[in-house]
N, C-alpha and C positions, 0 to 999 in steps of 0.2 A: 703926123702920128694919129690924129683922130680918124683919118681916112683908113689907115692900116687896121686900127681897131675895128671899125665898122665892117671892113671887108672880111676880118676874122670871124666876127659874129655871123655874117652871111654864110661863109663856108661852113661854120660849125652848124648852123641851122639846116643847111642843105644836106650835110652829112647826116644829120638826125632823121630828116624826112626820107632820105635814101635807105636808111636801115628800117625805117617804118613802113616803107612802101610795100613790101610783100604782105604784111599784115593788113595794112589799109586796103590794098587791092582785093585780098581775100574777104575782108569784111564788107567791102561795097558789092562785089561780084557774087559771092556765096552766102551772104547773109541779108544786107539791107535790101538788095534788088528783089531776091525772092520773097521777102517779107512784104515789100511794097506791091508787088505784082499779085501775091495771094490775096492781099487786101482789096485790090481792085477786083479780082476774080470772084470775091465773096458777094459781090453786088451784080454778078452776071450769071447767065445760064450758059455753061460751057461743057460740051461733051467731047472735047479733044479733037474730033474730026472737023468741027466747024468752028468758025471764029466766035469768040465770047459775045453774048448778047446782053446788053445792059437791062437789068430788071429792077434795079433799086434794092429795096429792103425786103423783097419777096422771100428770100432765102430765110431770113431771120423771122419773118412774119410766119412761115410755115412751120418753123421749129416750136414756136411758143404759143401761137395763137390760133391761125388758120380760119377758113370760112368754108363756105359752100363750094366756092369756085377752086380754092386751094386748101384742102383739108389739113388739119394739124398732123405733124408727123409723131404719131404715138411711139414709134420705135426709137425715135431720138429721145424722147422724155424717159422711155424705159432704160435706155443706155445711161442716162444721167443717173437715174436710181441705182442701177446695178453698179456703176463706178463709185458712187457716193458709198454704197454699203461696203464694197471691197476697200475702199481707202479708210473709212472710219473704223473698220474692224482690224484689217491686217496691219496698219502702221503701228497702233498702240500695242498690239500683241508682239509684233516684231521687236519694237523697242524694248518692252518688258523682258522679253525672252533674251535679247542681245545683252542687256544689262546684267541679267541673272548670270548668264554664261561668263561675261567679262569679270564679274566679281569672283567666280570660281577660278577663272584663268589668272587672276591677280594674286592667288595663293603661292606660297613657296612650296610647290610639290615637284616630285619627279617627273621629267617628260613633259613639263609645261610647254615648252617651245614646239614640241611635236603635236600636242593637242591643239595649240593655238593654230596651227597650220591646218589641221584636219577639219577644224570648226570653220575655217575660212573658205574651205574649197567650195561648199555649196554656193557661195556668192559668186565664185568664179564661173561656176557650171550652170547655175540656176536659170540664167536667161537664154540658155542655148536651146535649139530645137530638139537636140537629142534628150535632154531632161525632160522637156515638155512631153515628148513622146513616151519616155519611160513612165512619167507621172500618169499619163493616160492609160498605160497598161496596168499599173499598180492598183488604180481605183476602177478598173473595168469590172463587169458583172462576174467574170471568171479569172479576175487578177489576183495578185498575191494577197492583198488585203482581205478580201473575202474568203480566200482559201485558208488563211490563218484563222479568221472568225469561225469558219465552219469546223475547222479542225478542233479549235479549243471548245467549241460548243457541242462537239461530237454530232453535229448535223442538225441539232435542235433549232439553230437560228439560220434563217435565210436572208442574208442581207441583200440590199438592193445594189444595182449597179450605179455607184455613186456618180459617175460621170454622166450618166444618161438620166439622172433624177433632177427634175426641176427645182426640187427643195434642196439637194445637198451639192449639186454641181459646183456652185459659187464657192462653197466652203472647201472643196478640194483645192481651188486656186488660192483662197486665202492661206490654207496650209502650205501650199508651195511657196507663197511670198514670205511667210513667217520662217520657213526653212532656210531662206537666204538671208540669214541674220548676220553673216560674217563681217560685212562692211561697217554697220554701226557697232558691232561688238569690239572691233579693232579700235574705233575712235573713243568708245567707253573705256577700253582698257588703258589708253593713252591718258585719258582724263583722271581715272582711278590712280595711276602712278604719280601724278602731279599733286595729290592730296597729302599734305604733310602728316606723317604718322603721330607727330606729337598731339594732334587734334584728338586722335583716338585714345592715346595714353591718357591724356588729361580727362577724357570723358570716362574711361574706366576708373580712374581714381575717384571721380565723383559719383560712381555708382551706376553710370548709365549702361544698359545692356546692349546687345547687338542691334536689336530692333530700334532702340532709341538712337543709337549711334548712326544708323542708316538714315533714319528721317532728319535728324538734327545736323548731320555733318556730311554724309555722302551725297544725298540729294541736292542740298543747297550748293555744295561745291561743285556738282556736275551740271547744274542748271544750264550754263552755256552750251555745255556739250549736248544735253538733252534737246534744247532749243534747236541747235544746228542739225542734229539727226532728224528731228521732227520735220523741219522744212525740207530737208533734202529728200527724206523718204516719202514725204507727202507728194512732193512734185513728181517723184519717180512713179509712185503708185497711180497717180492721175494719168500717166501716159503709158501704163501696162498694156501690152499688145501680144506678144510672142506667145505667152502661155495661153492666153485665152484662145488665140487663133488655132493653135495646135490642138489644145485639149477639146475645144468645141468643134472641131473639124472644119473651122473657118467660117461657121455660119452663126455663131453665137448661141448654139442650142445647148441643151433642150429648151424649146419654147422661149428663146432669147433670154434665158436665165444667166447666161455668161456673155451677153452682148456688151462687152465693154466700150466705152465711148471711143477709144481709138480704133477698135475693131470695127465699129460701125462707121466711122469716118472712113477708114479703108475701103470697106464695102461700097460706100456711096461713091467714092471717087475712082476706084479701079474695077470694082465688079460691075457697078451700074453706070460708069462713065459720066458721073455727075460732079465734075471738078469744081464747079462754081459752088455747089451746096457744100462739098467736102471743105473748101477753103473757108466758107462761112463757119462751119463746124470748128475748124482749127482755131479760128480767132475767138470764138465763144469759149473754147477750151482754155486759151491764153488768158482770157478775162477771168475765167472762173479760178485757175491757178493763182492769178495776181491777186484776186480778192481774198482767197484763204491764206495766202502768204502774207498779205497786208494785215488780216486779223490776227494771224499768228505773231507777227511782229509787235502789234498793238498790245496783245495780251502779255508779251515778254517783258513789257515795262515794269510790270508788278510781280512777275514770277521769276525772272532771271536775275541772278546776282553774280557780278563779275568780280566780287571780292574787293572792289576799291570804292564802294559806296556809289556806283554808277547805276 
């Protein structure tokens, strides 16, 4: 009997591993091996045409320190600055806008399902090349935005070419990112529907106004949702590429004002054939995202309420 039970357990285990085999194979071949190989490449000089040459920490040294023989990569530091500015401005604005629209969509109004669909469409289309091309035309010197400004001002104002301006180019990309608020909006809307209406009714009886109800009931109840959206949108913003590549013409212009980190990584790897340096940049980006995600989780201990005293 004992032998039969042992055999049964072995068969069940083998069956489990058989079902897991496709995922395990995909993880090993498509995820773990590429990650390990890119880590190796980050310590090499590799131009694709020749075998990788081991150079140790030189790639990382050039990024942050540099010396007379290997000057510091100023474009790398600029790409970090541009990306940080993009993330720290676009993510809060997107979440604020998404929450505001979600609260409007939570009202009992006519055609609300239609409006929810309409407001979600930018998220489905926003990451596409077509939308980036359209955005480039909207904010060009002779684009629709400037045409409207000149029409309203009757020719008294001469707006700049927003895309070509080192001062304003980054903000057109921030506006594009905020416009893609549909995904966090849907999540906020789901969270709003989970808040018991009795909370608001009790607050109204106690004389609390709409503003007081928002800060005392809505925000605390949505804190786990806000935390989730913040983490997801922050990770996504750090990896933004398509919009910057299309809008800037693929070179991060003007004057590298839209040189996102992922765009510079792409240029290093594929335009300049410096795959070793690009791999090192990829691992630095991973570390940066991990640090900011860890700080966000650490801050959530005192700011996020799960309604169960946790």
